[in-house]
N, C-alpha and C positions, 0 to 999 in steps of 0.2 A: 490620871493621864497614862495612856499606854506607851510602850516603848517607842513606836514609830513617831508619835507626836513629840515625845521628848527629844528624840534624835533630830527631827525637823527643827525644833526650837534651838537646839544646840548648834546646828549648822548655820541657821539664819543669824545667830549671835556671832559666830565665828567670822562670817563674811559681811557683817553689818547690814543685813537685809532687815528693813523695818516695814512696818505697816503691811503685814501680810496675813492672808487667811489660808488656813489649811483646809483643803477640800476632802470629801469622803474618800476619794481615790488615792489620797497621799500626795497629790500635787498641790502647789501653792499659787495663789494669786497675789501679786504685789502691787500695792497702790503707790507707785513711784518708780525709782531707778534700781537696777541690779548691777553692781560692779564686781565682775569676777575676772577682770583682765590681769595678766601678768602673774598669776597664781601658781603657774606650773602645773596646771590641771590637764590630765589625760582624758577625763570625763567630767561631766557636770555632777555636782554633789547633791542636787536636788532635781525633782521633776516639777518644772513650772508650767502653769496653765495660761495665765494672762498677766502681762506686765504692762501697766498704764503708761510708764515713762520709757527710758532707755534701757536696753540690755547689752551690757559690755562683756564679752567672753573672748576678746582678741588677745594675741600675744600669750597664748598658752601652748599646750602640746595636744590639743583635742584631735581625735581621729574620727569622732562622731558628734552629731548634734542631738543625740538622744538626750531627752530631758529638757530640750528647749521649750520655750513658751509657744503655745498655738498662735497667739497674737501679741503684737507689741505695739503699743500706742505711739511711741517715739521711734528712735533709731535702734538698729541692730548691727552690731559689730562682732563678726566672727573671723576677721581677717588675722593673718599671720599665725596660722595653726598648721596642722598636718591633715586637713580634711581632704578626702577624695570624692566625697559626695555631699549634697545639701539635704539628703534625706534626714527628716526630723526638724528641719528649719521651720520657723513660724509661717503660716499661710498668708498672714497679712501684717504688714508693717507700715505704720503711719508715716515714718520719716524715711531716713536713709538705710539702705541694707549694704553692708560692706563685707564681701567675702573674698577679697583680694589676697594675693600672696599665700595661697594654700597649694594643694596638689590636685585640684579639681579637674576631672576629665569630662564631666557632664554637669549640666545645670538642673538635671532631674531633681525634684524636690524643692526647688526654689520657690519662694512665695509667689502667689498668683497676683498679688496686688501690692505695690510699693508706692507710698505717698510721695516720695522725693527721688533721689538718685539711687541707682544700682551700680555697684563696682565689683566686677568679678575679674579684674585684671591680674596679670602675672600668675596664671594658673597654667594648665596643660590642656586647655579646651581646644578641640578641633571642630566642634559644632556649637551652635547656640540653641539647639533644641532643649526644650524644658525651661527656657527663659520665662520671666514673668510676662503675663498677659497685659499688665498695666504698670507703667512707671511714670510717676508724675515729674520727674526731673531728668537728669542726664543718665545716659547708659555708657558705662566705661568697661571695655574688655581688652584694651591694649596690653601688650606683653604676652598674649596668647597665640599658639600657631594659627588659629582661625583669623586673627587680625591681619596677618600677611595676605590672606585670601580675600577678605571682605573690605579691608580698610575702614575708614571713618563713615559708616553707614547711617542712614536715617532709621533709628530704632523702630519707630512706629510703623513705617513702611515695611521694614523687615518683618515684624510680627504679623502684619496682614498677609505678607507673602507666605510666611510659614504656616499660617492657618489655612490659606487657600491650598497650599500644597498638601497639607494633611487631609483636607476634605477630598481633594482630587484623588489622592492615593487610595483613600478609603472607598470611593466610588468605583475606582478602577479595578480593585481587588475583589469586587462582588461578582 
């Protein structure tokens, strides 16, 4: 067993991560949930690839989502951290995606597909550009500067308008 593999096993044991597979690139797939909430982390201790269950990394001191899984089968919680961007976030989440109570100024990097609710409330958002293209449940963005301008909008209509505006702007810039 090489040093990297030994270190991954040690970290998984420390954080009670079970049923995992180490990939050739040093990332791990987890068959189940990952609980890293409230650990005082300023960065994730491992590089995750796929997590079949929930991924909890909220209530830490994270300033980046580097190392987050590419996909999460269940819920993803990165709320109550110090994030200014969602770069590195999973691109698909089967359940809820909670990134509220951070310092986000943009939604760039947000998952494109969320199976249930999306909560980006209580950040510093002045635009919703970069928001997910598909959200299966509620869309919550209250407590942001943009909320005062838009109010309680119909999310699906808003996404359609954003896409129309983007296409129109691309056509006009030719």
